[in-house]
Structure formats: structure tokens, C-alpha cells
C-alpha positions in Angstrom: 9.0 9.9 23.0 10.3 8.2 19.7 7.9 5.5 20.2 4.8 7.8 20.3 6.1 9.3 17.0 6.7 5.9 15.5 3.2 4.6 16.2 1.5 7.9 15.2 3.4 7.8 11.8 2.6 4.2 11.3 -1.3 4.9 12.0 -1.2 7.7 9.5 0.5 5.5 6.9 -1.9 2.6 7.6 -5.0 4.7 7.3 -4.3 6.1 3.9 -6.1 3.2 2.0 -9.2 3.6 4.2 -9.1 7.3 3.4 -8.8 6.7 -0.4 -11.7 4.0 -0.5 -13.9 6.1 1.6 -13.3 9.0 -0.8 -14.2 6.6 -3.7 -17.4 5.7 -2.1 -18.5 9.2 -1.5 -17.8 10.0 -5.2 -20.0 7.1 -6.3 -22.9 7.9 -4.3 -25.0 8.7 -7.4 -23.4 6.1 -9.6 -26.1 3.5 -10.9 -25.5 0.1 -9.6 -22.4 0.9 -7.4 -21.6 -1.5 -4.7 -19.5 -0.9 -1.5 -16.7 -3.3 -1.2 -14.3 -2.0 1.5 -14.1 -2.5 5.2 -11.2 -1.4 7.3 -10.1 -1.7 10.9 -6.9 -1.2 13.0 -5.3 -3.9 14.9 -2.2 -4.0 17.1 0.8 -6.0 16.0 4.3 -6.5 17.4 7.1 -4.7 15.3 9.6 -7.2 14.0 13.4 -6.5 14.0 16.3 -5.8 16.4 15.5 -3.4 19.0 11.8 -3.5 18.1 10.9 -6.5 20.6 8.9 -4.3 23.0 7.1 -2.1 20.3 3.5 -2.5 19.3 2.4 -0.7 16.2 -1.0 -0.2 14.5 -1.7 -2.2 11.3 -4.6 -1.8 8.9 -6.8 -4.9 8.4 -8.6 -4.4 5.0 -11.3 -6.5 3.4 -12.3 -5.8 -0.2 -15.3 -8.1 -1.0 -18.2 -6.6 -2.9 -21.1 -5.9 -0.6 -24.2 -7.0 -2.6 -26.8 -5.1 -0.5 -29.5 -3.8 -3.1 -29.8 0.0 -3.7 -32.9 1.9 -4.3 -34.6 1.0 -7.5 -35.9 4.1 -9.5 -38.3 4.0 -12.6 -36.8 6.0 -15.5 -39.0 5.1 -18.5 -36.0 4.6 -20.6 -35.9 1.5 -22.9 -32.4 0.6 -22.2 -32.4 1.1 -18.5 -32.5 -2.0 -16.3 -32.3 -2.8 -12.6 -30.9 -6.3 -11.7 -32.9 -8.2 -9.3 -31.7 -10.1 -6.2 -28.0 -10.7 -6.6 -27.9 -10.9 -10.3 -24.8 -9.6 -12.2 -24.5 -8.5 -15.8 -21.6 -10.0 -17.9 -19.6 -7.4 -19.8 -16.1 -7.2 -21.4 -13.6 -5.6 -19.2 -10.7 -3.2 -20.2 -8.4 -6.3 -20.6 -10.9 -8.0 -22.9 -11.9 -10.7 -20.4 -15.2 -11.5 -18.9 -16.1 -9.3 -16.0 -19.5 -8.4 -14.1 -21.3 -5.3 -13.1 -24.6 -4.2 -11.7 -24.7 -1.0 -13.6 -27.8 -0.9 -15.7 -27.8 2.4 -17.7 -27.2 0.9 -21.0 -26.7 2.6 -24.2 -25.9 1.9 -27.9 -22.6 2.9 -29.4 -22.2 4.5 -32.8 -21.9 1.0 -34.2 -25.1 -0.3 -32.6 -23.3 -2.3 -29.9 -25.0 -2.5 -26.5 -22.8 -0.9 -23.8 -22.9 0.1 -20.2 -23.0 3.8 -19.3 -19.3 3.9 -18.5 -18.5 2.3 -22.0 -18.1 -1.4 -21.4 -19.4 -3.8 -23.9 -22.4 -5.9 -22.7 -22.2 -9.7 -23.4 -24.9 -11.9 -24.8 -25.6 -15.5 -23.9 -23.2 -16.5 -26.7 -20.3 -14.6 -25.0 -20.1 -12.1 -27.7 -21.3 -8.4 -28.0 -25.1 -7.6 -28.5 -25.5 -5.6 -31.8 -28.7 -3.9 -32.7 -29.3 -3.3 -36.6 -28.9 0.3 -37.8 -32.3 2.2 -37.4 -33.8 -0.1 -35.1 -34.9 0.5 -31.5 -33.7 -2.0 -28.7 -36.1 -3.2 -26.0 -35.1 -5.3 -23.0 -37.7 -7.6 -21.6 -37.7 -8.7 -17.8 -36.1 -12.2 -18.6 -33.1 -10.2 -20.2 -34.1 -10.9 -23.9 -33.1 -8.1 -26.1 -35.5 -7.3 -29.0 -35.1 -5.0 -32.0 -38.1 -3.0 -33.2 -38.4 -0.9 -36.4 -39.8 2.4 -35.5 -40.6 3.2 -39.2 -42.9 0.2 -39.8 -46.5 1.2 -40.1 -49.0 -0.8 -38.1 -48.1 -3.3 -35.4 -44.5 -4.5 -35.7 -43.3 -7.7 -34.4 -40.2 -7.3 -32.4 -37.1 -9.6 -33.4 -35.1 -11.5 -30.8 -31.5 -10.4 -31.1 -29.8 -12.0 -28.1 -30.2 -12.4 -24.3 -28.2 -10.6 -21.6 -25.5 -12.7 -20.1 -26.9 -12.8 -16.5 -25.2 -14.7 -13.6 -26.4 -15.4 -10.0 -23.8 -14.1 -7.6 -25.7 -15.5 -4.5 -23.0 -17.2 -2.5 -20.2 -16.1 -4.8 -17.6 -13.6 -3.4 -16.8 -11.0 -5.9 -13.9 -8.6 -5.7 -13.3 -5.2 -7.4 -10.9 -5.3 -10.4 -8.7 -2.4 -11.5 -11.1 -1.2 -14.1 -14.0 -1.0 -11.4 -15.8 -4.1 -12.6 -16.4 -7.3 -10.5 -14.5 -10.4 -10.7 -14.7 -13.7 -8.9 -12.6 -13.4 -5.7 -9.4 -15.6 -5.7 -9.7 -16.4 -9.4 -7.8 -14.7 -12.4 -9.6 -12.2 -14.6 -12.1 -13.6 -17.0 -13.3 -16.5 -14.5 -17.1 -17.2 -14.9 -19.7 -17.7 -12.5 -21.2 -21.2 -12.7 -24.8 -21.1 -14.3 -27.0 -22.0 -11.4 -30.0 -22.6 -13.8 -32.0 -20.1 -11.5 -34.5 -18.0 -13.3 -32.8 -14.5 -13.3 -34.6 -11.2 -14.0 -34.4 -7.6 -14.4 -36.6 -4.7 -14.0 -36.9 -2.9 -17.4 -37.0 0.9 -17.7 -35.6 1.2 -14.1 -32.2 1.8 -12.5 -30.7 0.6 -9.3 -29.0 3.3 -7.2 -25.8 3.0 -5.4 -25.9 1.1 -1.9 -23.6 3.7 -0.4 -25.2 5.7 2.5 -23.8 9.2 2.1 -24.5 10.0 5.7 -22.6 7.1 7.0 -19.7 7.8 4.6 -19.6 11.4 5.6 -19.3 10.3 9.4 -16.5 7.9 8.6 -14.6 10.4 6.6 -14.9 12.8 9.6 -13.5 10.1 11.9 -10.5 9.4 9.6 -9.8 13.1 9.3 -10.0 13.6 13.3 -7.7 10.5 13.7 -5.2 12.0 11.2 -5.1 15.3 13.0 -4.7 13.6 16.5 -1.7 11.4 15.1 0.0 14.7 13.7 -0.6 16.3 17.1 1.2 13.4 18.9 4.1 13.8 16.5 4.4 17.5 17.2 4.1 17.0 20.9 6.8 14.4 20.9 9.0 16.7 19.0 8.4 19.4 21.5 9.0 17.2 24.5 12.3 16.1 23.0 13.3 19.5 22.4 12.4 20.7 25.9 14.4 17.8 27.4 17.5 18.6 25.2 17.2 22.3 26.4 17.2 21.2 30.0 20.2 19.1 29.6 22.2 21.9 28.0 21.3 24.3 30.8 22.4 21.7 33.6 
């Protein structure tokens, strides 16, 4: 009976990562530009060690590569909102001050006029530095990623001034992984690694946002499956305990 309890407890431990990542996806269903990145499956492996030669236990097989399936594009009419086309990613400065990438396009200006993402990461320009809009000016982003500044107080027709261009990279054919700060990095390379410039013409949809590519219904079904699996494994452990206690009682009575 101890083998049943051993396998059931191992299955519970191995499914924790999948449970956490599924909860994370569900929490980000409405996050602009959020991308799924986690797939999990159970496989059987032979336990290693003295006395374990005949034991097979479950092992979680996890893959954490960013899935670049596009989300639904929604028109917002806001000047600083952008939806990245195809597999374009936006270069930003991560929490460790190194280059990272994102698909989040709900941009804003900080109190110092620095262009940031909705969750506070500094957006980088083609020069690699931050994009700063002069005080009192309004920022406008074109479809090629060019950032212009307009003076709203100017009478008549004002000519926009080019400030910089968004640091855009083509992630087609590039495996991206999720960093600890939630941004994207090049899989297998240290933080700060850049994606080679493919010279492909990249574009964005101004005044629009890309929604998450998480399917809420699919995630809910997966979450229910994980919960049922947890309950079944707990029941196996309880039944193993009851069977052992019954056997011990019979031996005492004999």
C-alpha cells in the first residue's frame, strides 16, 4: 500500500508547478499583450535508489517557451496605445536594467516624460536609450514605430517633431522565455541578449491594443482537471492509510 501513497504524493508534488502557472494564466486573461508560455504533461520514470528498482513514479514534464499566437486586436482611440503586428516584440528595460522584450502596448508617459509600458517598464528607442517627450508636448506613435511630439498649444497646423523610433524586433523563429520580471528574454541566453535585426519592415497598429492569447474557457477546464487530479490523489493516500490500519487490526485480532 505504501507504493500507492508514494506515487500519489509524488503526483501531487509534481502538479504544483502546473497549478501555479494555470492560475497565472487565468489572472492575466485581461492583461494587454499577455502570452501563454507554459505546457505541462506527466510522464512515468523509474525511481532511483536502493529498494526503488521496481518503483515507477510520475514526473512532470514542463515546457516554458513563449507561445506567440496573436490575441484579439481592439481599437481604443488612445494616442499611446499600440498593437504589435505579426511576431513583433517591443524592447524595454527590465527590472535588472538589461534589455528585455514585451508585447504589452498600453504605453504611458511618466512624470518625467519618459515613455513606459502600462506596468512601468521603460520603453527603449532605436538608440537603446529611453524615449523622452518634452514637457507640455503630446506624443503620437505612427505605424512604423516612429514617435512624434506635438505641441497642443500651437495655433494653426503644427508640424510634429520626430523624437525617436520604438525598438522593435522580429521574434519569428526566435524562442523566447519568460523572465522573473514577467518580460521576455531569448531562450538559452543570458538576460540582456538582443534579437538580431532581421531588416524586415516591422509595424504596429496605433490607437489599438492586443488582448491576451489566453482562452479563459480552456484555462478553467484545465484548472478543474488539476483540482480533480489532486482530489483523486488525496483519496488514494487516505484509502492506503485505511487499508494499512485494517490490515494491522486483523493481525492484532489473530
